[in-house]
Legacy VTK file of the C-alpha trace (Angstrom):
# vtk DataFile Version 3.0
C-alpha trace
ASCII
DATASET POLYDATA
POINTS 257 float
41.449 -12.916 132.322
39.914 -16.381 131.543
41.491 -18.151 128.566
38.156 -18.272 126.755
37.657 -14.609 127.030
41.164 -13.899 125.928
40.619 -16.194 122.829
37.395 -14.193 121.950
39.250 -10.922 122.160
42.012 -12.124 119.824
39.329 -13.334 117.151
37.488 -10.062 117.416
40.705 -8.038 117.011
41.951 -10.141 114.342
38.577 -9.731 112.491
38.578 -5.990 112.861
42.225 -5.992 111.422
41.217 -8.058 108.530
38.184 -5.881 107.650
40.381 -2.778 107.618
42.954 -4.397 105.325
40.189 -5.722 102.966
38.624 -2.284 102.800
42.080 -0.655 101.979
42.831 -3.407 99.406
39.483 -2.655 97.733
39.938 1.112 97.703
43.461 0.566 96.164
41.849 -1.621 93.495
39.217 0.826 92.693
41.661 3.731 92.560
43.872 1.634 90.096
40.824 0.888 87.804
39.962 4.695 87.856
43.522 5.537 86.876
43.323 3.120 84.075
40.175 4.654 82.976
41.686 8.131 82.671
44.566 6.855 80.635
42.178 5.097 78.331
40.281 8.341 78.074
43.289 10.223 76.708
43.431 7.995 73.674
39.920 8.420 72.685
39.207 11.395 70.229
36.129 13.564 70.697
34.191 12.060 67.788
34.285 8.574 69.491
33.333 10.099 72.859
30.293 11.655 71.134
29.432 8.507 69.423
29.645 6.594 72.654
27.145 8.949 74.204
23.889 7.491 75.288
22.201 10.221 73.324
23.432 9.012 70.011
20.704 6.438 69.351
19.401 7.908 65.978
21.095 8.759 62.608
22.406 12.221 62.428
21.998 14.386 59.351
25.630 13.824 58.524
28.305 11.718 60.074
29.521 13.192 63.374
33.127 13.280 61.794
31.733 15.776 59.387
30.404 17.898 62.064
33.837 17.891 63.755
35.582 18.959 60.570
33.457 21.941 60.152
34.275 23.005 63.768
30.680 23.574 64.504
31.117 22.083 67.824
33.772 24.599 69.036
32.424 27.585 71.002
34.212 30.370 72.781
35.829 30.733 76.174
32.658 32.599 77.436
29.532 30.619 78.162
26.327 32.474 78.820
23.583 31.151 81.004
21.326 31.035 77.717
23.877 28.736 75.983
25.020 26.535 78.823
22.326 23.790 78.247
24.050 23.175 74.769
27.575 22.742 76.071
29.120 19.370 76.405
32.482 20.211 77.990
35.481 22.525 78.071
38.743 21.685 76.324
42.024 22.043 77.992
42.458 25.534 76.381
39.087 26.533 78.005
37.136 26.547 74.676
33.568 25.428 75.183
32.568 22.354 73.228
28.970 22.128 72.035
27.018 18.726 72.392
27.232 17.778 68.759
24.202 15.405 68.887
22.196 18.273 70.285
23.364 20.537 67.518
21.990 17.908 65.048
18.590 18.147 66.777
18.530 21.833 66.750
19.610 22.261 63.089
16.484 19.917 62.245
14.283 22.076 64.435
15.646 25.219 62.895
15.067 23.852 59.306
11.548 22.865 60.165
10.874 26.223 61.478
12.378 28.001 58.419
10.321 25.604 56.100
7.031 26.953 57.484
7.749 30.247 55.536
7.936 30.807 51.747
11.240 32.420 50.396
9.781 35.675 49.655
8.600 35.994 53.179
12.262 35.501 54.819
14.920 37.896 55.329
18.579 36.582 56.125
21.167 39.009 57.680
24.772 37.941 58.175
26.921 40.854 58.918
29.916 38.619 59.881
32.485 38.453 57.049
33.236 34.700 57.649
29.519 33.942 56.929
29.291 36.054 53.574
30.041 33.194 51.150
27.598 30.669 52.866
24.911 33.159 53.218
25.073 34.332 49.648
25.078 30.772 48.343
22.178 30.018 50.544
20.306 33.046 49.138
21.111 31.840 45.631
19.870 28.354 46.216
16.761 29.123 48.221
15.687 32.580 46.758
15.668 34.046 50.276
16.663 37.778 50.347
19.938 38.250 52.026
21.921 41.248 53.351
25.564 40.585 54.260
27.854 43.399 54.311
25.263 45.920 55.706
21.727 45.801 57.030
19.845 48.875 55.766
18.546 50.522 58.922
14.673 50.725 59.213
14.032 48.270 56.217
11.601 46.346 58.206
10.105 49.087 60.288
9.781 52.166 57.989
7.163 51.959 55.335
8.212 55.327 53.870
11.592 53.937 52.832
11.965 52.999 49.244
13.644 49.741 49.997
10.996 48.918 52.724
10.306 45.230 53.075
7.762 43.200 54.684
8.687 39.880 56.059
7.350 37.143 58.230
10.616 35.629 59.401
14.234 37.021 60.182
17.208 34.784 60.029
20.406 36.040 61.721
23.991 34.557 62.001
24.908 36.364 65.370
22.456 38.210 67.809
25.393 40.622 68.505
26.800 41.459 65.083
23.115 41.358 63.707
21.600 43.278 66.645
20.075 46.099 64.377
18.112 43.528 62.420
17.145 41.763 65.641
15.918 45.007 67.139
13.813 45.833 64.178
12.231 42.488 63.928
11.525 42.558 67.680
9.709 45.914 67.180
7.303 44.505 64.547
7.066 41.241 66.298
8.082 38.795 63.836
9.848 35.439 64.662
13.561 35.234 64.480
15.758 32.186 63.739
19.264 32.713 65.183
22.542 30.944 65.065
23.846 31.480 68.527
27.440 30.680 69.860
28.390 29.989 73.561
29.005 33.668 74.222
25.510 34.837 72.778
22.270 35.844 74.713
19.049 34.500 73.162
16.704 37.172 74.228
13.976 37.813 71.594
15.424 34.848 69.494
12.402 32.488 68.695
14.367 29.540 67.529
17.911 28.930 68.282
20.468 26.973 66.309
23.485 26.589 68.618
26.848 26.379 67.035
30.080 28.141 66.111
28.900 31.380 64.291
32.465 32.816 64.076
34.044 30.244 61.534
33.460 30.095 57.805
33.585 26.323 58.011
30.881 26.203 60.549
28.505 28.495 59.079
29.043 26.725 55.707
27.898 23.635 57.208
24.925 25.151 58.911
23.674 26.974 55.789
24.195 23.880 53.564
22.083 21.679 55.847
19.469 24.403 56.204
19.353 24.776 52.556
19.174 21.020 51.846
16.445 20.451 54.311
14.548 23.702 53.303
14.449 22.726 49.606
13.287 19.294 50.337
10.440 20.385 52.473
9.289 23.322 50.297
9.549 21.060 47.203
11.599 23.459 45.403
13.135 22.709 41.901
16.697 23.619 42.944
19.787 21.564 43.283
21.829 22.118 46.338
25.665 22.401 45.531
27.873 19.722 47.417
29.382 20.641 50.641
32.751 21.250 49.076
31.308 24.493 47.531
29.973 25.760 50.862
33.301 25.012 52.793
36.768 25.790 51.222
39.160 22.912 51.041
36.538 20.485 52.536
37.956 17.247 50.971
41.314 17.894 52.835
39.892 18.737 56.274
40.147 16.155 59.036
38.286 15.861 62.215
40.188 17.034 65.326
41.394 14.494 67.853
LINES 1 258
257 0 1 2 3 4 5 6 7 8 9 10 11 12 13 14 15 16 17 18 19 20 21 22 23 24 25 26 27 28 29 30 31 32 33 34 35 36 37 38 39 40 41 42 43 44 45 46 47 48 49 50 51 52 53 54 55 56 57 58 59 60 61 62 63 64 65 66 67 68 69 70 71 72 73 74 75 76 77 78 79 80 81 82 83 84 85 86 87 88 89 90 91 92 93 94 95 96 97 98 99 100 101 102 103 104 105 106 107 108 109 110 111 112 113 114 115 116 117 118 119 120 121 122 123 124 125 126 127 128 129 130 131 132 133 134 135 136 137 138 139 140 141 142 143 144 145 146 147 148 149 150 151 152 153 154 155 156 157 158 159 160 161 162 163 164 165 166 167 168 169 170 171 172 173 174 175 176 177 178 179 180 181 182 183 184 185 186 187 188 189 190 191 192 193 194 195 196 197 198 199 200 201 202 203 204 205 206 207 208 209 210 211 212 213 214 215 216 217 218 219 220 221 222 223 224 225 226 227 228 229 230 231 232 233 234 235 236 237 238 239 240 241 242 243 244 245 246 247 248 249 250 251 252 253 254 255 256
């Protein structure tokens, strides 16, 4: 083989070898950076993650830390197709985590929807025991008729009953536990505002407020915010009690890491 040709082959081989080495070095460098990123992520709490989200460009109704203190963001291990759009991630223990900024948006929308109706035209049903305190306080503050321990069957659909009520809007804490009220409202075709957890289906719910509907803290937060906005928009002459009256031991609660 001529010397010139040998020299060309050597240069080409060397070039190929160097290119592979360069690529391998770059891949190693990239992998190292990714590993560093994962380590750093473990040190960041959920509140900061939500704050760093591109979605958080506007002021929320309350600080994100307060939402986290109330556990409003914690769903169940089950996620229905209806509620999947509201879920941010799963925790290590498989619990679903709601997108907190999206919850803030939906609470605003729910409050606006609620405010379109006068107190005497609304019925609230909350059969779940953990929501009784907040629902009853909400009723006291807004003047909205509330049923907690038991929903009287047919109260919306049977005019022959002594306790028959006409309503323009039904509010429920859980489409499953409050299903009898949901069925009656569907029969008479009135709109329904429902608080829905990750394991709920939203069929026949007109306006969804996503959030933890199992916890007294979470329901206390939701009803506190709904009452605050409702009274403001309806211009009612009622003072909303501080959040500490809606959620027990509020001042000692801390956001989860």
